[in-house]
C-alpha positions as CSV (number, residue, x, y, z in Angstrom):
1,Q,18.2,14.3,5.3
2,V,17.1,11.1,3.3
3,Q,16.8,11.8,-0.4
4,L,15.6,9.7,-3.0
5,V,16.6,10.4,-6.7
6,E,15.2,8.4,-9.6
7,S,16.8,8.1,-13.2
8,G,16.3,6.1,-16.3
9,G,13.0,7.3,-17.6
10,G,12.5,8.2,-21.1
11,L,10.8,7.6,-24.3
12,V,10.2,3.9,-25.5
13,Q,8.4,2.2,-28.2
14,P,5.6,-0.3,-27.3
15,G,7.2,-3.9,-26.6
16,G,10.4,-2.2,-25.7
17,S,12.2,-2.1,-22.2
18,L,13.5,0.1,-19.9
19,R,15.2,0.1,-16.4
20,L,14.7,2.5,-13.7
21,S,17.1,3.4,-10.8
22,C,16.5,4.8,-7.5
23,V,19.4,6.1,-5.1
24,L,18.8,6.7,-1.4
25,S,21.1,9.0,0.1
26,G,21.3,10.3,3.9
27,S,20.6,6.7,5.4
28,D,21.3,3.3,5.2
29,S,19.0,1.5,2.6
30,S,18.9,-1.6,4.6
31,H,16.5,-0.2,7.1
32,Y,13.9,0.4,4.7
33,T,11.4,-1.2,2.4
34,M,11.9,0.4,-1.0
35,G,9.5,0.1,-4.2
36,W,8.2,2.0,-7.3
37,Y,4.8,3.6,-7.7
38,R,3.5,5.6,-10.8
39,Q,0.9,8.1,-11.6
40,A,-0.5,8.9,-15.1
41,P,-2.4,12.3,-15.6
42,G,-5.8,12.2,-14.1
43,K,-5.2,9.1,-12.2
44,Q,-4.2,8.1,-8.7
45,R,-0.7,7.1,-7.8
46,E,-0.7,3.3,-7.9
47,L,1.7,0.7,-6.7
48,V,4.3,-0.9,-8.9
49,A,6.4,-3.2,-6.9
50,T,7.8,-3.2,-3.4
51,F,11.1,-5.1,-2.0
52,T,11.5,-5.5,1.8
53,K,14.8,-5.5,3.5
54,S,14.0,-9.4,4.1
55,G,13.9,-9.8,0.5
56,S,10.1,-10.2,-0.1
57,T,8.7,-8.8,-3.2
58,N,5.2,-7.3,-4.0
59,Y,4.0,-6.6,-7.4
60,S,0.7,-5.0,-8.7
61,H,-1.3,-7.6,-10.7
62,S,-1.0,-5.7,-13.8
63,M,2.6,-5.3,-13.8
64,K,3.5,-8.8,-12.6
65,G,5.3,-11.1,-15.0
66,R,6.5,-7.9,-17.0
67,F,8.3,-5.8,-14.3
68,T,11.0,-6.9,-11.8
69,I,12.0,-5.1,-8.8
70,S,15.6,-5.5,-7.5
71,R,17.8,-3.8,-5.1
72,D,21.5,-3.4,-4.1
73,N,21.8,-2.6,-0.6
74,A,25.7,-1.8,-0.9
75,Q,24.7,1.0,-3.4
76,N,21.6,2.0,-1.8
77,T,19.9,1.6,-4.9
78,V,16.6,0.0,-6.1
79,Y,15.7,-1.0,-9.7
80,L,12.8,-1.6,-11.8
81,Q,13.4,-3.5,-15.1
82,M,10.4,-2.9,-17.3
83,N,9.6,-5.3,-20.3
84,S,6.8,-5.5,-22.9
85,L,5.8,-1.8,-22.0
86,T,2.6,-0.7,-23.4
87,P,1.2,2.9,-24.0
88,E,-0.8,2.3,-20.6
89,D,2.3,2.1,-18.8
90,T,3.1,5.9,-19.6
91,A,3.3,7.7,-16.2
92,V,5.6,9.4,-13.9
93,Y,7.4,6.8,-11.8
94,Y,8.2,7.4,-8.2
95,C,10.7,6.0,-5.8
96,N,9.5,5.2,-2.2
97,A,11.1,4.1,1.0
98,V,9.6,3.3,4.2
99,H,11.7,2.8,7.4
100,T,11.0,-0.7,8.6
101,V,11.1,0.5,12.5
102,F,9.8,4.2,12.3
103,S,7.8,4.1,9.4
104,Y,9.1,7.1,7.9
105,I,8.0,7.6,4.3
106,Y,10.1,9.2,1.6
107,W,9.4,9.8,-2.1
108,G,11.5,10.7,-5.0
109,Q,11.0,13.5,-7.5
110,G,9.7,11.1,-10.1
111,T,11.0,10.1,-13.5
112,Q,8.8,10.4,-16.9
113,V,8.2,7.1,-18.9
114,T,6.4,7.7,-22.0
115,V,5.7,4.5,-24.4
116,S,4.7,5.6,-27.5
117,S,5.4,4.9,-31.3
């Protein structure tokens, strides 16, 4: 069974940086578009960034330029490098994988990111 496990969340000061990791198990990540979404309390889940198997990336407008998505298919891992963090970035960050042929969708359990002084 496909599983996604996020890690790397925590407390960081405004202006700081954090790198999140997500490991896919139970399948070959090369068959998936992988990405990151986030959800703050009282708000809908929103796109952060996606990375297709062909190497195309897509960023939410508010995150582009500060966040960078990357992936290592050999390790079945997708990363999210977050820089210049603000309190508005506080949310639970979820890893996502979509099969490029069958469109199966999988979600991780989420990792909390808190930006505060």
